[in-house]
C-alpha positions as a Python dict, from the first residue, in 0.01 Angstrom:
ca = {
    (1, 'M'): (0, 0, 0),
    (2, 'A'): (329, 108, -121),
    (3, 'D'): (423, 446, -148),
    (4, 'L'): (492, 535, -518),
    (5, 'E'): (828, 760, -603),
    (6, 'R'): (773, 1081, -740),
    (7, 'P'): (1006, 1154, -1109),
    (8, 'T'): (1287, 1360, -1046),
    (9, 'T'): (1435, 1595, -1240),
    (10, 'P'): (1801, 1449, -1412),
    (11, 'V'): (2087, 1644, -1349),
    (12, 'T'): (2170, 1705, -1672),
    (13, 'A'): (1855, 1870, -1742),
    (14, 'K'): (1912, 2089, -1384),
    (15, 'I'): (2236, 2164, -1521),
    (16, 'G'): (2088, 2290, -1854),
    (17, 'G'): (1877, 2507, -1718),
    (18, 'I'): (2079, 2653, -1500),
    (19, 'L'): (2313, 2740, -1795),
    (20, 'V'): (2076, 2854, -1989),
    (21, 'L'): (1952, 3091, -1747),
    (22, 'A'): (2283, 3222, -1651),
    (23, 'L'): (2359, 3322, -1994),
    (24, 'L'): (2012, 3476, -2049),
    (25, 'A'): (2122, 3709, -1718),
    (26, 'W'): (2434, 3758, -1883),
    (27, 'L'): (2311, 3859, -2195),
    (28, 'L'): (2018, 4110, -2036),
    (29, 'F'): (2310, 4264, -1776),
    (30, 'G'): (2534, 4320, -2129),
    (31, 'S'): (2245, 4530, -2294),
    (32, 'A'): (2148, 4706, -1963),
    (33, 'L'): (2489, 4799, -1908),
    (34, 'S'): (2526, 4849, -2245),
    (35, 'V'): (2188, 5102, -2240),
    (36, 'A'): (2314, 5276, -1870),
    (37, 'R'): (2695, 5353, -2101),
    (38, 'A'): (2520, 5537, -2388),
    (39, 'A'): (2254, 5741, -2121),
    (40, 'I'): (2632, 5808, -1952),
    (41, 'A'): (2734, 5953, -2273),
    (42, 'L'): (2451, 6175, -2399),
    (43, 'V'): (2422, 6332, -2102),
    (44, 'G'): (2804, 6386, -2106),
    (45, 'Y'): (2797, 6541, -2459),
    (46, 'I'): (2514, 6798, -2326),
    (47, 'V'): (2669, 6916, -2007),
    (48, 'V'): (2948, 6983, -2226),
    (49, 'G'): (2797, 7141, -2528),
    (50, 'F'): (2579, 7352, -2265),
    (51, 'V'): (2939, 7428, -2115),
    (52, 'A'): (3124, 7558, -2395),
    (53, 'F'): (2785, 7732, -2518),
    (54, 'N'): (2769, 7939, -2146),
    (55, 'V'): (3210, 7971, -2242),
    (56, 'G'): (3184, 8119, -2606),
    (57, 'K'): (2920, 8351, -2445),
    (58, 'V'): (3153, 8536, -2172),
    (59, 'V'): (3423, 8514, -2449),
    (60, 'G'): (3233, 8700, -2699),
    (61, 'R'): (3100, 8915, -2460),
    (62, 'K'): (3454, 8976, -2360),
    (63, 'S'): (3620, 9028, -2682),
    (64, 'N'): (3304, 9298, -2839),
    (65, 'G'): (3344, 9578, -2531),
}
């Protein structure tokens, strides 16, 4: 009985699959970085607003009395 060889995937299909996976990973990583940047910016705006509000309260109290 002769051993039958299993068919293998062509090299071009393997390379194409790797390129598609790399492209998807790059797009997902870029999206994740974009979301992280937006979240950091939002936190920064909140911190700056909080500090400005408290500084304004202190300055307002000192100018009134």
